[in-house]
C-alpha positions as CSV (number, residue, x, y, z in Angstrom):
1,M,123.0,110.6,105.5
2,T,122.0,114.2,104.7
3,T,120.3,116.3,107.3
4,T,117.2,117.0,105.2
5,P,114.4,114.5,106.1
6,C,113.0,112.5,103.2
7,I,109.7,112.2,105.2
8,E,108.2,114.4,107.8
9,V,104.9,113.8,109.7
10,R,103.7,117.1,111.2
11,H,101.0,117.1,113.9
12,L,98.8,114.3,112.5
13,T,95.4,113.8,114.1
14,K,92.9,111.2,112.9
15,I,89.4,110.5,114.2
16,F,87.1,107.8,112.9
17,R,83.4,107.5,113.3
18,D,82.2,103.9,113.7
19,N,78.4,103.2,114.2
20,G,78.0,106.5,115.8
21,Q,81.0,106.1,118.1
22,I,84.0,108.5,117.8
23,V,87.3,106.7,117.7
24,H,90.3,109.0,118.3
25,A,93.1,107.0,116.5
26,L,96.0,109.5,116.4
27,D,96.6,112.7,118.4
28,D,99.3,115.2,117.3
29,V,101.9,112.8,115.9
30,S,105.1,114.3,114.6
31,F,108.4,112.8,113.6
32,S,110.8,112.7,110.6
33,A,113.2,110.2,109.0
34,L,116.4,110.9,107.1
35,P,117.4,109.3,103.8
36,G,118.6,105.8,104.4
37,E,117.4,105.7,108.0
38,F,115.7,102.6,109.6
39,V,113.0,103.7,112.0
40,T,110.9,101.1,113.9
41,I,107.5,101.9,115.5
42,I,106.2,100.0,118.5
43,G,103.2,100.3,120.7
44,P,100.1,98.4,122.0
45,S,97.5,97.0,119.6
46,G,95.0,99.7,118.5
47,S,97.4,102.6,119.1
48,G,97.1,103.8,115.5
49,K,100.3,102.5,114.0
50,S,98.7,101.0,110.9
51,T,96.4,104.1,110.7
52,L,99.6,106.2,110.5
53,F,100.8,104.1,107.5
54,N,97.4,104.5,105.8
55,L,97.7,108.2,106.2
56,I,101.3,108.3,104.9
57,T,100.4,106.2,101.8
58,G,97.3,108.4,101.1
59,L,94.8,105.6,101.6
60,T,93.1,107.9,104.1
61,Q,93.4,111.6,104.9
62,P,94.2,113.2,108.3
63,D,91.8,115.4,110.1
64,S,94.6,117.8,110.7
65,G,98.4,117.9,110.1
66,E,100.6,117.4,107.1
67,I,102.9,114.9,105.5
68,W,106.0,116.2,103.8
69,I,108.1,114.2,101.3
70,N,111.6,115.5,100.4
71,G,110.9,118.9,101.9
72,Q,107.5,119.5,100.3
73,P,104.0,119.0,101.6
74,V,102.3,116.2,99.6
75,G,98.5,116.1,99.4
76,R,97.9,113.2,96.9
77,R,100.4,110.6,98.2
78,T,99.1,107.4,96.5
79,G,102.1,105.7,95.0
80,V,104.7,108.1,96.5
81,V,106.0,105.5,99.0
82,G,106.3,101.7,98.9
83,Y,104.0,99.9,101.3
84,M,103.8,96.3,102.5
85,P,100.7,95.6,104.7
86,Q,100.6,92.9,107.4
87,R,99.4,90.2,105.0
88,D,101.5,89.4,101.9
89,L,98.5,89.7,99.6
90,L,100.2,87.6,96.9
91,L,97.8,86.9,94.0
92,P,97.2,83.1,94.0
93,W,96.7,83.0,90.2
94,R,100.1,84.6,89.5
95,T,103.5,83.0,89.8
96,V,106.1,84.5,92.1
97,L,107.7,86.3,89.2
98,N,104.5,87.8,88.0
99,N,103.5,88.7,91.6
100,V,106.7,90.7,92.3
101,I,106.5,92.8,89.2
102,L,103.1,94.3,90.0
103,G,104.7,97.6,91.1
104,P,106.5,98.3,87.9
105,E,103.5,97.1,85.9
106,L,101.2,99.6,87.7
107,D,103.8,102.3,87.0
108,G,103.5,101.6,83.3
109,K,107.0,100.1,82.9
110,S,107.4,97.3,80.4
111,K,106.9,93.7,81.6
112,Q,110.1,92.7,79.9
113,W,112.1,95.2,81.9
114,A,110.3,94.4,85.1
115,R,110.9,90.6,84.7
116,Q,114.5,91.2,84.0
117,R,115.0,93.4,87.0
118,A,113.1,90.9,89.2
119,R,115.2,88.0,88.0
120,E,118.4,89.9,88.8
121,L,117.2,90.4,92.4
122,M,115.7,86.9,93.0
123,P,119.0,85.5,94.4
124,L,119.4,88.4,96.9
125,F,115.8,87.8,98.1
126,G,116.3,84.0,98.4
127,L,113.8,83.3,95.6
128,E,116.1,81.9,92.9
129,G,114.5,78.9,91.4
130,F,111.0,79.8,92.6
131,E,110.1,82.2,89.7
132,K,107.4,79.8,88.4
133,A,106.1,78.7,91.7
134,Y,102.6,79.8,92.9
135,P,102.1,81.3,96.4
136,E,100.2,78.3,97.8
137,T,103.4,76.2,97.4
138,L,105.6,78.7,99.4
139,S,106.4,78.7,103.2
140,G,105.4,81.8,105.2
141,G,109.0,83.0,105.1
142,M,109.2,82.7,101.3
143,R,105.9,84.5,100.9
144,Q,107.2,87.4,102.9
145,R,110.4,87.5,100.9
146,A,108.3,87.6,97.7
147,A,106.1,90.4,99.2
148,L,109.2,92.4,100.2
149,L,110.7,92.0,96.7
150,R,107.5,93.3,95.3
151,T,107.7,96.3,97.6
152,F,111.4,97.0,96.7
153,L,110.6,96.8,93.0
154,T,108.3,99.8,93.4
155,D,111.6,101.6,93.4
156,R,110.4,104.1,96.0
157,D,112.9,105.9,98.4
158,V,110.7,105.3,101.4
159,L,109.3,101.9,102.3
160,L,106.6,101.2,104.9
161,L,106.6,97.7,106.3
162,D,103.7,96.8,108.6
163,E,104.7,93.9,110.9
164,P,106.1,91.8,107.9
165,F,107.5,89.1,110.2
166,G,104.7,89.0,112.8
167,A,103.2,85.7,111.8
168,L,106.4,83.8,111.4
169,D,108.1,81.4,113.8
170,A,110.9,82.6,115.9
171,L,113.8,81.0,113.9
172,T,112.4,82.2,110.5
173,R,111.8,85.6,111.9
174,R,115.4,86.0,113.1
175,D,116.7,84.8,109.8
176,L,114.6,87.3,107.9
177,Q,115.6,90.1,110.2
178,H,119.3,89.6,109.4
179,W,118.5,89.2,105.7
180,L,116.4,92.4,105.7
181,L,119.3,94.4,107.2
182,E,121.6,93.1,104.4
183,V,119.1,94.2,101.8
184,W,118.5,97.6,103.4
185,Q,122.3,98.3,103.7
186,R,122.7,97.4,100.1
187,F,119.9,99.7,98.7
188,Q,120.0,102.4,101.5
189,K,116.2,102.9,101.4
190,T,114.4,104.7,104.2
191,I,112.4,102.2,106.1
192,L,109.5,102.7,108.6
193,F,108.8,99.3,110.2
194,I,106.0,98.5,112.6
195,T,106.5,95.7,115.1
196,H,105.1,94.4,118.5
197,D,108.4,92.7,119.3
198,V,110.7,94.8,121.5
199,E,113.9,92.9,120.6
200,E,113.1,93.2,116.8
201,A,112.4,96.9,117.2
202,I,115.8,97.5,118.7
203,F,117.8,95.0,116.6
204,L,116.7,96.5,113.3
205,A,116.6,100.2,114.0
206,D,118.6,103.4,114.1
207,R,115.7,104.9,116.1
208,V,112.6,103.5,117.8
209,L,109.4,105.5,118.1
210,V,107.1,104.4,121.0
211,F,103.3,104.9,120.6
212,S,101.0,105.2,123.6
213,A,97.6,103.5,123.8
214,R,94.8,105.1,121.9
215,P,94.8,107.9,121.0
216,G,98.2,107.2,119.6
217,R,100.9,109.7,120.6
218,I,104.7,109.3,120.4
219,T,105.8,109.1,124.0
220,K,109.4,108.3,123.5
221,E,112.1,108.4,120.8
222,L,114.9,105.9,121.5
223,A,118.3,106.2,119.6
224,V,119.8,102.8,119.0
225,N,123.6,103.2,119.0
226,L,124.5,99.5,118.6
227,P,127.2,99.1,115.9
228,R,126.4,97.9,112.4
229,P,126.4,95.5,110.8
230,R,124.3,93.9,113.6
231,E,125.3,90.3,114.4
232,A,123.7,87.6,116.5
233,A,125.9,88.6,119.4
234,S,124.3,92.0,119.4
235,R,121.2,90.4,120.9
236,L,123.2,89.3,123.9
237,S,125.1,92.5,124.6
238,E,124.6,94.5,127.8
239,D,123.7,97.6,125.6
240,M,120.9,95.6,124.0
241,R,119.5,94.5,127.4
242,R,119.7,98.1,128.6
243,L,117.8,99.4,125.6
244,E,115.2,96.7,125.9
245,A,114.6,97.7,129.6
246,E,114.3,101.3,128.6
247,L,111.8,100.5,125.8
248,L,109.7,98.2,128.0
249,D,109.5,100.9,130.6
250,A,108.3,103.4,128.0
251,L,105.7,101.0,126.7
252,E,104.3,100.3,130.2
253,S,104.2,104.0,131.0
254,G,102.5,104.9,127.7
255,N,100.0,102.0,128.2
256,G,98.6,103.6,131.4
257,H,100.4,101.3,133.9
């Protein structure tokens, strides 16, 4: 990794007004991520984690603060990073193949090139043989694989994943965690990953950022020094248990307990 962050969030604050009520979503949030780094973000519901992603992607604008990409402040950020929201948002009238090429299509690349690239990656993403399937025929895990392939095919250096495994059963979730790490290590993307699962936050990450209850602030930054590649045995190690205890303590303290 280089020492120059590929993304920097500087003193972000966001306030919403809802039916005359002021909702202070984020307060003075600052952090950075290096090229190829995997950073997970954890915090209570309503702490502004998804709002942070909406600000980074340019879907909304901060009330104060800046977002820097590759050492430069970026005002119009739409399309600069890859983004996968909580729901897979696969289009029901499109096959898997035609769903995953949406990013290249929107970028103006040829459909022929996009389909060829997608077919090359289908085996890695566990979708080989499902190119012509429609979303309604897929399991939850398969839908998430398709949504993640669509995000990877945007070919952005920074990917934002908002609780991609939150709705999956425990076994499918663990399977996809291992698989995601394999994909990440192959492509060396920078990933920001929101989760509510303490074990998932640690197992995936180089660093974990802990958000407080609203207004969201970063109350702790936890370095995860578990060796990679992460194996199933990593989950049972004393180091993992120690990190989990430290993270739970930070969450409880930041939640006002």
